[in-house]
C-alpha positions as CSV (number, residue, x, y, z in Angstrom):
1,D,0.0,0.0,0.0
2,R,1.1,3.6,-0.6
3,Q,2.4,5.3,2.5
4,P,1.1,8.8,2.9
5,T,3.4,11.8,3.2
6,T,2.8,13.8,6.3
7,M,3.5,17.6,6.2
8,A,3.0,19.8,9.2
9,V,1.2,23.1,8.5
10,S,1.2,25.5,11.4
11,M,-0.4,23.7,14.3
12,H,-2.3,21.1,12.2
13,D,-1.2,18.0,10.4
14,V,-2.3,17.5,6.8
15,V,-2.0,14.0,5.4
16,I,-1.3,14.0,1.6
17,D,-1.9,10.7,-0.2
18,A,-1.9,11.5,-3.9
19,L,0.5,11.5,-6.8
20,P,-1.2,13.7,-9.5
21,Y,1.5,13.0,-12.0
22,V,1.1,9.2,-11.6
23,D,-2.5,8.5,-10.6
24,Q,-4.9,7.8,-13.3
25,G,-8.7,8.3,-13.6
26,Y,-9.0,12.0,-13.1
27,E,-10.5,12.5,-16.6
28,E,-13.0,9.7,-16.3
29,P,-16.7,10.6,-16.3
30,G,-18.0,11.4,-12.9
31,A,-14.5,11.8,-11.2
32,R,-14.8,15.6,-10.9
33,E,-18.4,15.4,-9.7
34,G,-17.4,12.8,-7.1
35,A,-14.5,14.9,-5.8
36,L,-16.8,18.0,-5.5
37,A,-19.4,15.9,-3.7
38,L,-16.8,14.8,-1.1
39,V,-15.6,18.4,-0.6
40,E,-19.2,19.6,-0.2
41,E,-19.9,16.8,2.3
42,E,-16.8,17.7,4.3
43,T,-17.8,21.4,4.2
44,R,-21.2,20.6,5.7
45,R,-19.7,18.5,8.4
46,Y,-16.9,21.0,9.3
47,R,-18.0,23.2,12.2
48,P,-15.0,24.9,13.8
49,T,-15.6,25.3,17.5
50,K,-12.6,27.7,18.0
51,N,-10.6,30.2,16.1
52,Y,-8.3,28.2,14.0
53,L,-6.1,31.4,13.5
54,D,-5.4,31.9,17.2
55,Y,-1.8,30.9,16.7
56,L,-1.2,34.0,14.5
57,P,-0.4,37.4,16.2
58,A,-3.2,39.9,16.4
59,T,-3.3,42.4,13.5
60,D,-2.8,46.1,14.1
61,A,-4.9,47.8,11.5
62,Y,-4.1,51.3,12.9
63,V,-0.4,51.2,12.8
64,F,-0.1,53.4,9.7
65,E,-2.7,56.0,10.6
66,T,-1.6,59.5,11.3
67,E,-3.4,62.1,13.5
68,I,-4.8,63.7,10.4
69,M,-6.1,60.4,9.1
70,K,-7.6,59.6,12.5
71,N,-9.4,62.9,12.7
72,E,-10.7,62.5,9.1
73,F,-12.0,59.0,9.9
74,E,-13.7,60.3,13.0
75,R,-15.3,63.0,10.9
76,V,-16.6,60.5,8.4
77,A,-17.8,58.2,11.1
78,N,-19.7,61.1,12.7
79,R,-21.2,62.2,9.3
80,Q,-19.8,65.7,9.6
81,P,-19.2,67.8,6.5
82,M,-15.7,68.5,5.3
83,E,-14.2,71.9,6.0
84,M,-13.9,74.1,2.9
85,L,-10.5,75.6,1.9
86,N,-9.7,78.9,3.4
87,M,-9.1,81.3,0.5
88,K,-8.7,84.4,2.7
89,R,-4.9,84.2,2.7
90,Y,-5.0,84.7,-1.1
91,E,-7.1,87.9,-0.9
92,L,-6.0,91.6,-0.7
93,P,-8.8,93.3,1.2
94,A,-8.5,97.0,2.2
95,P,-9.3,98.2,5.7
96,V,-12.9,98.4,6.5
97,S,-14.7,101.8,6.4
98,G,-14.3,102.2,10.1
99,Q,-10.5,101.7,10.0
100,K,-9.6,103.9,7.1
101,N,-7.5,106.1,9.4
102,D,-6.1,103.2,11.5
103,Y,-2.4,102.8,11.0
104,S,-2.3,99.2,12.3
105,A,-5.0,98.2,9.9
106,W,-3.2,99.6,6.9
107,L,0.1,98.0,8.2
108,E,-1.7,94.6,8.3
109,C,-2.9,95.0,4.7
110,V,0.5,96.0,3.5
111,N,2.1,93.0,5.2
112,N,-0.5,90.8,3.6
113,S,0.3,92.3,0.2
114,M,4.0,91.7,0.6
115,A,3.3,88.1,1.6
116,Q,1.2,87.6,-1.5
117,L,3.8,89.3,-3.7
118,E,6.5,87.0,-2.2
119,H,4.4,84.0,-2.8
120,Q,4.0,85.0,-6.4
121,N,7.7,85.5,-6.8
122,L,8.3,82.0,-5.3
123,R,5.9,80.6,-7.8
124,I,7.8,82.3,-10.7
125,S,11.1,81.0,-9.3
126,N,9.7,77.5,-9.2
127,L,8.4,77.8,-12.8
128,E,11.8,79.0,-14.0
129,L,13.6,76.1,-12.2
130,L,11.0,73.7,-13.7
131,Q,11.6,75.1,-17.1
132,K,15.3,74.8,-16.8
133,Y,15.7,71.4,-15.0
134,G,12.2,69.8,-15.3
135,A,12.9,68.0,-18.5
136,N,16.1,66.3,-17.2
137,A,14.4,65.5,-13.9
138,W,11.5,63.9,-15.8
139,V,13.9,61.8,-17.9
140,Y,15.8,60.7,-14.8
141,Q,12.5,59.8,-13.1
142,N,11.5,57.8,-16.2
143,R,14.8,55.9,-16.2
144,T,14.4,55.2,-12.5
145,L,11.0,53.7,-13.2
146,E,12.3,51.7,-16.1
147,R,15.0,50.2,-13.8
148,M,12.4,49.4,-11.2
149,V,10.3,47.7,-13.9
150,A,13.3,45.7,-15.1
151,Q,14.1,44.6,-11.6
152,G,10.5,43.6,-11.0
153,Q,10.5,41.6,-14.2
154,K,13.7,39.9,-13.4
155,L,12.4,39.0,-10.0
156,L,9.2,37.6,-11.6
157,Q,11.2,35.5,-14.0
158,N,13.3,34.1,-11.2
159,L,10.2,33.2,-9.2
160,R,8.6,31.6,-12.3
161,K,11.8,29.6,-12.8
162,Q,11.8,28.5,-9.2
163,I,8.2,27.4,-9.5
164,Q,9.0,25.5,-12.7
165,E,11.9,23.8,-11.0
166,V,9.7,22.8,-8.1
167,N,7.1,21.4,-10.4
168,W,9.7,19.5,-12.4
169,R,11.3,18.1,-9.3
170,R,7.8,17.2,-7.9
171,K,7.0,15.5,-11.2
172,N,10.3,13.6,-11.3
173,D,9.9,12.5,-7.6
174,Q,6.3,11.4,-8.2
175,T,7.2,9.5,-11.4
176,T,10.1,7.7,-9.7
177,A,7.9,6.9,-6.7
178,G,5.1,5.7,-9.1
179,Q,7.4,3.3,-10.9
180,E,8.6,1.9,-7.5
181,I,5.1,1.5,-6.3
182,K,4.1,-0.2,-9.6
183,H,7.0,-2.5,-9.3
184,L,6.1,-3.4,-5.7
185,E,2.5,-3.9,-6.6
186,E,3.4,-6.3,-9.4
187,K,5.8,-8.1,-7.0
188,W,3.1,-8.4,-4.4
189,E,0.6,-9.7,-6.9
190,E,3.1,-12.3,-8.1
191,L,3.9,-13.4,-4.6
192,V,0.2,-13.7,-3.8
193,R,-0.4,-15.7,-6.9
194,K,2.5,-18.0,-6.1
195,N,1.3,-18.5,-2.6
196,F,-2.1,-19.3,-3.8
197,E,-0.7,-21.8,-6.3
198,I,1.4,-23.4,-3.6
199,E,-1.5,-23.6,-1.2
200,T,-3.7,-25.1,-3.9
201,A,-1.1,-27.6,-4.9
202,C,-0.6,-28.6,-1.2
203,L,-4.3,-29.1,-0.8
204,H,-4.5,-31.2,-3.9
205,V,-1.5,-33.3,-2.8
206,E,-3.0,-33.7,0.6
207,Y,-6.3,-34.8,-1.1
208,G,-4.4,-37.3,-3.2
209,I,-2.6,-38.7,-0.2
210,N,-5.8,-39.1,1.7
211,T,-7.4,-40.7,-1.3
212,V,-4.6,-43.2,-1.6
213,K,-4.7,-43.9,2.1
214,Q,-8.5,-44.5,1.9
215,Y,-7.9,-46.8,-1.1
216,K,-5.2,-48.8,0.7
217,E,-7.5,-49.1,3.7
218,I,-10.4,-50.4,1.6
219,Q,-8.0,-52.7,-0.3
220,S,-6.6,-54.1,3.0
221,A,-10.2,-54.7,4.2
222,D,-11.1,-56.5,1.0
223,V,-8.0,-58.7,1.2
224,S,-8.7,-59.5,4.8
225,S,-12.3,-60.5,4.0
226,T,-11.1,-62.5,0.9
227,T,-8.6,-64.4,3.1
228,Q,-11.3,-65.2,5.7
229,N,-13.6,-66.5,2.9
230,T,-10.8,-68.6,1.5
231,S,-10.0,-70.2,4.8
232,T,-13.7,-71.2,5.2
233,S,-14.2,-72.5,1.7
234,A,-12.1,-74.4,-0.8
235,P,-11.6,-72.2,-3.8
236,A,-10.1,-73.3,-7.1
237,P,-6.3,-73.3,-7.2
238,V,-5.0,-70.0,-8.4
239,P,-1.4,-69.4,-9.5
240,E,0.5,-67.6,-6.7
241,S,1.7,-64.7,-9.0
242,E,-1.8,-63.8,-10.2
243,P,-3.2,-62.0,-7.0
244,A,0.0,-60.0,-6.7
245,D,-0.2,-58.9,-10.3
246,I,-3.8,-58.0,-9.9
247,E,-3.1,-56.1,-6.7
248,T,-0.1,-54.2,-8.3
249,Q,-2.2,-53.4,-11.3
250,N,-5.0,-52.0,-9.2
251,D,-2.6,-49.9,-7.1
252,D,-1.0,-48.5,-10.3
253,T,-4.4,-47.7,-11.8
254,S,-5.6,-46.0,-8.6
255,V,-2.5,-43.9,-8.2
256,T,-2.6,-42.9,-11.8
257,D,-6.3,-41.9,-11.5
258,V,-5.5,-39.8,-8.4
259,N,-2.5,-38.1,-10.0
260,S,-4.6,-37.4,-13.2
261,S,-7.4,-35.9,-11.0
262,V,-4.9,-33.7,-9.1
263,T,-3.3,-32.5,-12.4
264,D,-6.7,-31.7,-13.9
265,D,-7.7,-29.7,-10.8
266,I,-4.4,-27.7,-10.8
267,S,-4.8,-26.9,-14.5
268,T,-8.4,-25.8,-13.9
269,T,-7.3,-23.6,-11.0
270,E,-4.5,-22.0,-13.1
271,E,-6.9,-21.3,-16.0
272,T,-9.4,-19.7,-13.6
273,M,-6.7,-17.4,-12.1
274,E,-5.4,-16.4,-15.6
275,T,-8.9,-15.6,-16.7
276,G,-9.5,-13.6,-13.6
């Protein structure tokens, strides 16, 4: 019989007893339906009574959240509207009518105008830098992305090669194991057949020996009764060699018949086994 391979997975033991590259019958009608029926039956009977993932560490889903993300999630959970962008810092308002003669109000407006002017100067400087170095930076970024893509493709090819090697090694191992299993099965069948033949021959020989013994006993009884009858009556004279020849002939005929019967039975048994 095939010995299953045991593989420990986490805290549970999974018994694998299959050689997909060697086993036959997967494409037969009804094989797939039967397998799906077994899976469905086991699914109905499977009722986990405890958490089968308890050996894994607890997951921390909030490890990457920042304070801004937490506040935003809380706002969404409380169904509050999102705050609008404050565009006041981009405006240049004059002092209100009640502060036309207020020096501090005009000073605040001037500072705001200077800040807006500096912001526009900064934007112009960024645009000039982008116009001067942006094209080269974009090309460098594209080259970096191409190198990353090439590295990813190389890693993918290595992984596919490893998977192919694993599948090839699995197929080679299963084919070798399948040939060994087939050889052992044939040897086992041959030994069983030989044992059956030997047991059958022994039974037939035993039957022949018992038959000869019974014949000898019957013959001895007949000879004894004939001797007793001869002593009581006067039979015609018979040559001394004739009874011995007759007895020898009868013994030879009986043994020949028994051997023929045993041979016929053995031949019939072998033909039955070959036909089966």
